[in-house]
N, C-alpha and C positions, 0 to 999 in steps of 0.2 A: 239770544235775542237778535244778533246779526243775521243768523241763518233764516229766522222767521221773516225779517225785513226783506232779505234778498228774495226769498220764495214768494212773498206777498207781491213784490214788484213784478216778478216774472209772471204772476197769475193775472195781472191786470188785463182787461179786455184788449187794448191795442196790441200788447205783446202776444197774447194768444192768437189774435187775428193775423199778426205777422208770421208766426210759426205755421199757421194753417194756410197761408197764402191768400187770405181774404182781403178784399178791398174794404177798408174801414176808416171812418173819421167821425169826429164829433167836434162841434164848436167852430168849424170852418164854414164860411159861406161859399157859394159857387164862385168859380174862377172869373176874374175880370181882366180885360185887356189893359195893358199899360203902354200901348204903342210899340215902339221898336224893341223894347225889352221882353216882349212876350206877355205872359199873364202872371197874375198874383192872386192871392186870396186874403180877404179880411178874416180875422179870427175874433171870436168873442173874448170874454175874460179868460177862459181856459179852453184850450183846443188841442186835439191830437189827430194825427193822420198816419196811416201806413202808406208810404210812398215808394213805388217801384224805382229801383236804380239799376242801371246796367253798365254805366261807365265808372271809371276809377275815382273821380272827384265829385264831391257834393258841395254846391255853393248855396249858402243860405243868406238871405237879406231880410231884415226886419226894420220896421219903422212905425212910429206913432203919428197920428194925424189929429190929435186932440187940439181943438182951437185954443185952449188955455194952457198948453204944455209948458210955455215959458214961465208962467206964474205958478203952476201946479205940476211939477215934474211927475213923470210916469215911470214906475219901475217895470222892467220887462225881463223875462227869463225865457230861454230856449234850451230844450234838451234834445239830444239826438241819441236814440236807443237808450234812454234813461240816464245819459251822462249830460250834466249841465255844461253847455258849450257857449252860452252867452248870458251875462248878468249885467244889466246896464240900467242906469237911471237916465231917462231921456228928458232933455229940456228944449229940444227942437224936433223938427220933422225930418231931419236928415237920416237916411238909412245907415244901419250898421250891418256889417257882414262878416262872414267867416267861411272859409273853404276847408273841407276836411276830406280825408281819404275814406272811401267806402269800406265798411267792415268786410274782411275777407270771407268768402263763401256766403255772402248774403245778397239776395236779389231785391231786398226792400229794407227800408229803415223806418223807425217811428220818430216823427217830428212832433214835439209837444211845445206849446207856448203858454205863457201866463203873463198877465198884466195886472198891476195894482188897482187899476180902475178903467172903466169903459166910458164911452160917450155915445150919444144919439144925435145924428145930424138933424133929426126933426126938432130937437131942442134949440137949434140954431137957424130955424126957418127953412130947412130943406125937407123934401118929401120922404127921405130915407129914414125909416124907424128902427133900423137894426142897431143892436148894441155892438159898437166897434171897439176893439181893443188894439190889435196890432195888425199891420199889413205884413204879409209874408210872401216871399218869392223863393222858390227852390228850383234848382236844376242840377242835373248830373252831366258830366262831360269827361272826356279823355284829354289829358294834357297834350 
């Protein structure tokens, strides 16, 4: 049973794309500028991306922006190459982050996100009708 689970995970499309060297993502919206910190992406309820990395360290930052997050907490999870690296219940909009070493002999990683619920800015009087889950910023760098 364990072997079937392992093989099934490795056959998922993001991991096949990573092994083939393809650019692949789903559930992420186009990059947006966040001023001095560069760019970030909004993710829907579930998202995955094959991200090229060339430096030794990978820094991930995630946050929720739900207007009612203080009253209705949002659970969020982040995986790096299939390993759960963040599991948090958010009650505010503050980012949480983690820095990890790039896997040896890999020139890309698969970043996956999941949130317990999404929200639409258009439900709060804005023009944006996207289903937003979590904001994500990643970068790789050498120490």
